[in-house]
N, C-alpha and C positions, 0 to 999 in steps of 0.2 A: 564860141564856147571853148573853154579850156578843159583841163582835167577836172574830174569831179572832186569835190571837197567833202571830207568827212565832217560829222558834227563837231569833232574835237578840234577842228581847225587845220588838220594836215591833209596831205594828199592821200587818196585811197590806194591801197596796194592791190594789184590784180592777183587773182589766184593763179598759182603755178600748176599747170595740168600735167607736168612731167613727173614720172615715178622716180623716187629717190632709191637708187640701187646700192648705195654704199653699205647699208646694214646687211644686205644679202651677200655682198662680196665678203664682208667681215665673217659672216657665218660660214661661207664656203671655205675661206682660208683656215678657219679653226678646224673644220672637218677634215681638210686636207692634211693638216698637221697631225691630227689624231690618227688618221689612217697611216701616215708615214711612220709614226712611232710604233703603232701596234703591228704593222705588217711583218717586220723581222721577227717579232715574238711568236708569230703563228707558224713559222717555218723552222723551228729549232728541233723538231723530232728527227728520228732516224727514218729515212725513207726506205721502205722495203716493199717488195711485191710478195704478199703472202700467197703461198701455193694453196690451191684448192685440194680437197681430199682426193678427188679423182681427176686431177688436172692432167692435161696433155703434157708430154715431155717437151722441153725446149731444145731446139737444135742450134748448135753453134758450129762454126767451121773449125775452130781450134779447140784444144783441150781447155776447159774452163779453169779459171783460177779459183781455188777452193781454200777457205779458211776452215780448218778442222778443229773442233773443240772436243778434247777427250773427256772421259768420265772424271778425271782428276782436275780438269780445268786447264790443261796444257793446250797451247795454241800451236798449230802447224799450218804453214802457208805453202801449199804445193803449187808450183808453177810448172806445167808440163809433166805432171805426175812425179816430181822429184820431192821426196820427203827426207827430212834430215832430223836434226835435233829440235826439241821444243824451243819456241821463240819467246823472248820477253815482249812486253807491251811495246816498247820503243822500237824493237826490231820489226815487229809487225807493221807499225806505222811507217817506218823508213822504207821497207820493201814494197808495201802497197803504194806509198807515195811515189816511188820510182816508177812503178808500173803505170800509175795514173798520169804521170807527166808525159810518158810516151804514148799512151792510149787513153785519152780522157773519158771516153764513153765505155770503157771496159767493164763488164759485169763480173762481180765477185759472188761466189756462192758460199754460203755458210752451212756446214754440216756439223751438227752436234750429236753426241751420243745420247741415246734415249734416257739415260740416267743422269745426265749432267744437269746441275742446277741452272735454272733460267738466267741467273745472275752472270754466269760465265759466258753464255751465248750473247747476252746484252753487252757485256764488256767487249767481246770480240767485234760486234757490230759497231760499237762506239769507236773502237780503234780504227776500223775501216773508214768510218765517217770523218774522223780526225785527219786521216791521210788524204781525204778528198774524194773518196769513192762515192759516186752518185747512184749507182745501180747495184742493189744487193738482192740476192735471191736465196731461197732455202732449198736444201737437198732433203728429200724424203723418199722413203720406199713406197712403192705403190701398195694399195690395200689388196690383199689376196681376195679373189672372187668369192670365196666361201664366207668371208667376214662382211663384204659389202652388201650381201643379200640380207643379212641380219638387221641392218639399219633401216 
């Protein structure tokens, strides 16, 4: 006996019991491409560690580098408590970039006057990010004990 013959006169094909994974691979590749395209878009914010209202103070060995934003929106970058003239945007980026090239994990603190518009503080943070700063913190005054009980 040979191979079975179908009623139409040809040989009968045997059923293939293996799973065809090619469509699944195609779907996985499409998902991979989608994630690769969207991942950089998700990380374009300014990374900051927002202080809590009654957070503990951070301790550092050296004097921290502070970007001060005055009520008029002027920027000062003090390194080792040296303050001078107000800096332009490009000067802030250049000086912060030089510090980051020497110490890539250096934390910068941003202190803004209580009456300064938020736009000025955001501009300062954006300049630090453009210089390559990865760690940004905020300087706040602790809440007096008499006011913290009222909340």
